[in-house]
N, C-alpha and C positions, 0 to 999 in steps of 0.2 A: 555632066562634068566635061570640061574642055580637054582636048588632047594634052595641052601644056600642063594643065592642073593635074591630070592623071599621071604624067611623067614625074612631076614634082612630088606627088603623094607617094608614088612608088619609091622614089629616091629617099624620101624621108623615112619610110618604113624600113628601108634596107640599110640606113646609115649605121655605122658601128658606134657603140657607146662605151664609155669607160668611167668607172666610179672615181678615178683619180684625175680626170680632166675637168674642164670648166664647161659643162653643158649649159644650154639655154642662155648664152651671152651673159654670164653671171658677173656682177661686181661683188667681190668677196668682202666680208668684214675684215678689218685689219688683223693680220696674223692667222687667217683661216685659209688662205690660198694654198693648194698643194705645192710642194717644193718645186716640182718641174714647171709649174705655172709662174711662180715667183721669179724663177731664173730666166724665163723666156724673154723678158724685156731686155735683160743684159745681153742676150744673144741675138736680138732683133737686127742689129746692124749687119749681121751676116746674111740676112735674107729679106728682112722687112715683111711687108704685106704682099701676098701673091693672090692672083685671081684664080678661083676654082670653078668658074663657069656658071654660077647661079645668078639670079636677078639682084638688082639693087632697087632702091626707091628713088625715082628721078626727081620728083617735086613733092616732097613730103607734105601731106595734109594732116596735121596733127589735131586730134580730138582728145581733150582731157576728160577722162572718165572717173567719176567718184563712185566707189563701191559702197553705196548707201550714203545717206545725208551726213553721218558721223565722220566720213572720210575727208570732208572739206577742211576742217580745222583751221580756217582762216586763209587757206591757200588759194581759193578760187580767184580772188582779186589780184593775186600776185603771179600766179602761173600764166594768166592770159597775156600780160605785157611781156613776160619773159619769153614765151614761145613766139609771140609776134615779132619780138626783137631779133632773136637768134636766127629764125627761119628766113627772115628778109634782111640778110647781111652778108658781109664778106666771109663769115664763118662757114657759109655754105658754098660760096663761089669757088674756092680753091679745091673743093672736093671733086671737081671735074677730072682731077688727076686719077680718080678711081672710076672713070667711065668704063663701060664694058664692051666697047667696040674693038675687041682684041680677042685673041685665042686664050683659052684657059691653060693652066699648067699641064693638063692631060691632053691638050691639043684640040679639045672640043671648041666649037664656035661660040663666041660670047653672045650675050643677049642684046648687044648694040643699044645700050641705054646711056643716057647722059644726065649726070647729077647736077641739079641747079637749086635755085632758091625754092622755098616752100611757103606754106601758109598755115596760120592757126585758124582752126575751124570752129572753136567754141568749146564749152564744157557741158557735160551731161552727167546728171546724177541718176544712177540706176537703182532700182530696188531688187537686189538679187534674189532669185528663187532659193538659192542655196544660202542659208543664213548661218551656216557653221562658222565658228571662229578658227577652225583648223582646216585649211584648204590644201589641195594639191594643184599642180599646174594643169592637170586634166580637168579639174573642177573649173578653173579660170577659163580655159578654152571653151568648155561646154556652156558656161554662163554667157560669155561674150557672143558666141555664135547664136544663142537663143535670143539675146537682147537685140542683136542686129536683125534677126528674122522677124521679131515682134515689132520692129520699127521704133524701138526705144533708143537706138543708136543709129547714126547715119550709115547708109549702105557703104560697104567696103569696095574699094577698087585697088589697083596696083600701087597707088600712092598713099593710101590711107594708113595711118598709124594711130592706134588707140593707146595713149599713155594713161595707165590705169592706177589710181591712187587708192590705198586701202586705209581704213581707220586703225587706230591703236587697238591692240587686243586681237587682231586678226592676223594669223600666221599662215604662210604658204610654205609647203614642204616640197623639196625636190629629191626624189630617191637618188642616193649616191652623192648628194651634195649637202644635204642638211636643211635647216629651216631658216626662214627670213629673220633678220635681226640677231641671229645667233651665229650663223655661218656665212650668210650673204646679205648684202644691202638692197640689191635690186637685180633685175634681169630683163631681157627682152626675148621674144620668141616669134615664131610664125607657124601657121598650120594651114592646110587646105580645108576649107569648110565642107563637111559632108552634105550640107544643105544646098550650097550654091556652086560648089566646085571652084570657088575663088579663094585666093590666099587671104588670110587674116593676120596682120602684123600688129603686135602689141608689146607694151612695156609693163612690167609689174613693179610697182613702187610702194613697198610696205612702209608703214610708219615706224621708223627706227630711231626717232629722236635725233640727237646730234652726234651719235657715234659713228656715222658714215660720212661726215662732212656736210657741206651745205646742200640743201635740196636742189639748187640749180645745177651744181656740178654733177650730182648723181643723175639728175634728169637729162642733162646734156650728154653725159656718158652713154646712157642707154638709147637716147634718141638718135645720135649720130651713128652708133654701132648698128642700130636697126636700118638706117639709111644705106650703109655700106655692106651690110651682111644680114639681111632680114631673116634668113634661115640659119641660125648659128650652129657651129659644130657640136654635135651631140657627144663627141668624145674628144680625143686629142689627135685625131687624124683627119683633117679637113678634106672634103671631097664634094663634088656636086651633090646637092644644090647649094652648098656654101658659095659665098662670093669672095670677099676680101678677108683673109686670115694670114697669120704667119704659119710656119710649118707645124706648130703645136696647137693651132686652133684659137690663138689669141687674136683679138680684134683691134680696131684702130685706136680705141681709148684705153684698152687694157695695157698697151705698151707705154702709155704716158700717164698712168694712173695717179702719180703723185705730183703732176704738173697742172697748172691752171692758167687761164687767161681771162680777158674781158672783151665783151661785145658792147660797143657804144653806138646807140642809135635809138630812134623813136622816143627821145627824151629820157632814157635811162641807161645805166651801165649794168650789164648782166655778167655775173661770174660763171665761167664755163670750164669744162675740162680741157686740157691740152690734148692734141690729136697727133698720131703718128703720120709723118709726111715722108713717103718713100723717096721723093725727089731730093731730099736733103739728108736722109738717113737719121732723122731725129724728130723731136717733138715740136710741132708748131704751136706756139703759145700766144699768137697775136701780138698786139691787140688788133681786133677787127672792128669795122665800122659799118654803118648802114650803106655807105657809098662803096662802089667797087674798089677793091684793094688788090695789091700785089698778092701773088700766090703764097709767098713766104714772107711773113712779117718778122718772126724771130724764132730762134731755135733754142730748145733746152736739151741738156744732156739726157740720155736714156736712163731712167731709174732702174736700178737692179732689183729693187723690191718696193712694195708699197711703203711710203715714208711715214704715213700716219701711224702713231702708236695706238695700241688698244685703249679705248676710252670707255669707262664704265657707263652703262646705260642708266638713265633715271627712269625706272619703271619701263613703260612702253609708250610714253607720251611723245607725240610729235612736237618738238619745240617750235614756237612761233619764230620765224627768222628775224634776226635783228636787222636794222636798217642797213642796206648795202648788200644783203645776201641776194635779193631778187633785183635790186636796182638801186642806184644811188646817183 
């Protein structure tokens, strides 16, 4: 294990936790975010995002991982152009605002990283050894680590992000937060592999039907939060190895959860989440294009709470997106 990985692992083990905060970079189901989290967006203008000293992902290399063949649900052909579009666009360009060539809030030296455009690396369907329909985040970490070690997934490096999609009927539980599709829509996390000593960054994308909004907005939410904060706050007091959070542990997309924008390029238009922009004290909602664009395209007011009302789920089926959800 490298010295850097050892320091990260120690920091992760010592990080404080809170059942009332938003661990694991969670995107909550409508109406399920703790009160203090719902109100953090309204207070964001007072501080916005701050840098806590941890790493970011400079040039995200996204691999879509399907948790068994049943996880595809018609998504494979739609996620590929979506990720190829947003990662090679102005949606990534302006994130250089969150480079880490600066001191952290506690005075520690930054990691001197520079965020830029990324790439889509393809999709992979794994046959998980753990076939349970009730998983924990620890189960997900163990499975991904084993699949990487077995060569069933590409090797990880500091830019790799495994966006992992699950079939309907498979739930993921997070202690203190609840279960997928009942309490939360998706999340992202990072851990240091005990096998290689390298960080593994991943997103967990349960099949929650249409109760969480469009698949692309949820996917972009977790993808960009992983880029700017790959080791999310385990409680409500961010500290190293976290990267960009507000004072309560909320991330770049959390503060703009009810806003959206569009990325136009590569022959499609992709719906994405709006993102908090410290330079303007508001939500950047694009539109963005494949060509280089100005850092600030448009600004939306900061939402006080998530605007989407609770929507009843139709079983646990993943709805096939209508035209325009992944591209139009």
